[in-house]
N, C-alpha and C positions, 0 to 999 in steps of 0.2 A: 877225682878229684871233686872238689865240691865249687858251686859255682857260686856266688855271690852275687847277689845284685849293688852294685853299687850306690851308696846313699848320695844322690845328685836331686836335682829338681828336674829331670829329664819327664820322667812322667805327667809332673803339673804339664808341662810344655806342649808335651807331645797328646796327653790323652786328656787331661781334664780342663785343661781352658778357662774362661772365663765362667760356664752356667755348664759344670759338672761333665758328666760321662757323656750328657746328651748332645755334643758336639758329635758326635762318631753314628753312621748307622745303627740300629738294633732290629734286631725281631720283630715283627709286629707283635707277635706273640712267642710266650718262653717255649724254649727248644722242648721236644718229644723227648727228645735224646741227645746226649752228650757223647762224640766220640772222643779221644785224648793220645796224644803223642805220646810214646813212652818213655825216652829216654829228652832228659830233661825237664822235660815235662811233669812225670809221673817220678821217673828216680834221678839222681844223680848220673849223667854219661858219663860211661864209661867205654874209651870206644871198642866197639867190637869185642862184648862182654861175652862170655860163654862159661863162667861161674858164677852158681847164687849167687855165692856167701860174697860178693863183691857187691848185691844189689842194695842200697837205699833208698831211702825216700825221699823226696823233696821235703820241704816241710809247711805244713799246714795245709798235705793235699789229700791225708787221712780226711780230717776232720770236713772238709768238701768235699770228701766223694760219698763220707757217710750221711751227709745232710742231703743230698741229693740222691739217691737210698731212698732216706727218707719219706720226700717228697716223689716218690716211685719214677723215678727218670731215670731212666736206663742207660745201663755207660756201655761201651768200649776201647779197647786200645788198635789201633793202625799203626804201625812201628815200618820204616825201612830197615831191612839187617842182608845188604850188600857182603858183608862177611862174608855167608853162607856163599855167593859167589866168589867169595877173593882168594875164598876156600881157607881164613883166616878161624872160621869156627865153624862146625858142622851145624846142623837142623836143629841135633837131636841136643846140643848146645842151648842152642834159643831158645829151644821150646823149654827145658830146664829153667833155663832165667826168664822165662815167661811165665812158668808156674811158680816163682819163688816171687816175681810182682804178685800172681795173682792172690797168694795166700797173705802174702803185706795184706792187700789193699784190696783184692776181691770178694768176692765173686762177680766178673765182667760179664754181662749178655754176648759179646762179641770180642773175638778175637779175630784181628788180620794181618797178617807178615808178610812181606813182600822179599826175597830171597835174591832179586837179580840186583843185578849190577848197572852203573847208569848209563852202559853201550849199551844195553840188550832192548832197549826198545819197547819194554812191556808196557800194562795199561798199568797197571795196580804201583808201581814204585811212585808212590809222593817228588814229585808234582803233579802226577797224573791222577784223577779221579777212581783209580778203579777202584782200590781198597771202601775208599768213603761209599762208592756205592755199593759197591758189594753189603758194606754192613748196615746201610738204607736196607735195600732189598732183605735183609735176614730178620731186620726188625720191624719191617713192614712198614718203612716210613718212609716218603714224601725227602727226600735232600733237604728241600726246604726248610723242614722242620727239625731239622740236625743241624748242632751245634759240631764245630772240629776245629780243638782249643791246641795250637802245638809252639815251638818257641823259634823257628827259623822259616824264611819267607817259603818253601818249598809246602809249608802244611797248609800256608793259609791260599796259596795259592790253589793246590789241590780243592781247599772249600769252595775257593770260588770257579774251577773246574766242573765240579761235582753237583753246583749249584747251590751249596750250604754254605753257612755264615762260618765265616775263620776268626778265632780271633789270636794274635800274637801274644806272647807272654815270654819275652826275651830272656835273658839269659847273657854271659857277658861274652859267649860267643854268637851271639847273633851281629849279625853284619849291619850296620849303621843304613844301610838303602836299602834291608829284609824289612827295617820297623819302619822307616818313610815312606814305602810302601805298601804299607798293611793298613786297611783302614779302619783296625778293631785293633786297640794294643792295651794290654794292660800289664800290671807290675809282679801279679799272681794270679794264682789258679781264682783263689775265692773273689776278687778282683773281674778275673773274667765273667765269671757266673753272675754277679752283679750286674755287668753292662750288659750280658744279653739280658737278662731279666729284666732289664732300663732303670736300673738303679739312679739316683742324681747324687 
């Protein structure tokens, strides 16, 4: 299923304001690495997908990632995959889907996968900060130097918990309360990067 953002003035009201993007707090310096959620951010969200053939890239994502790589910015993917814990997909299936994402959009310097369910109490499942902290350690960066971009509240909550900068890029499944609670909101990935770089 494709998620298409409706053509409304929502983003002008929430994000742009009278003075452009500068109404929201941004990093004092450009991020030294960008971490991204997988489903709903890089590729269309197919719930509990175990089939690489169903992977479809979100519009505009490839060009944004190419631009970041050209600038020497390391990239990583962090994804909750509770379908493993629920018995709906195997780790091997998730790995195959991730490999397809990497084939289409990679290579990514870091992959982090949480296989746990919401009741497992792990430290990796977003909104817990574990995957962000692990990715930062692997990249030898402080979380304050890193941005994390996702499509739901748990993504930006994980960034805040880790001390990273979070940006919400909503889809139609993003709840209004998640949008209202986010410090930084952008209509698409390109705008999220511009926002992190302090573009006005």
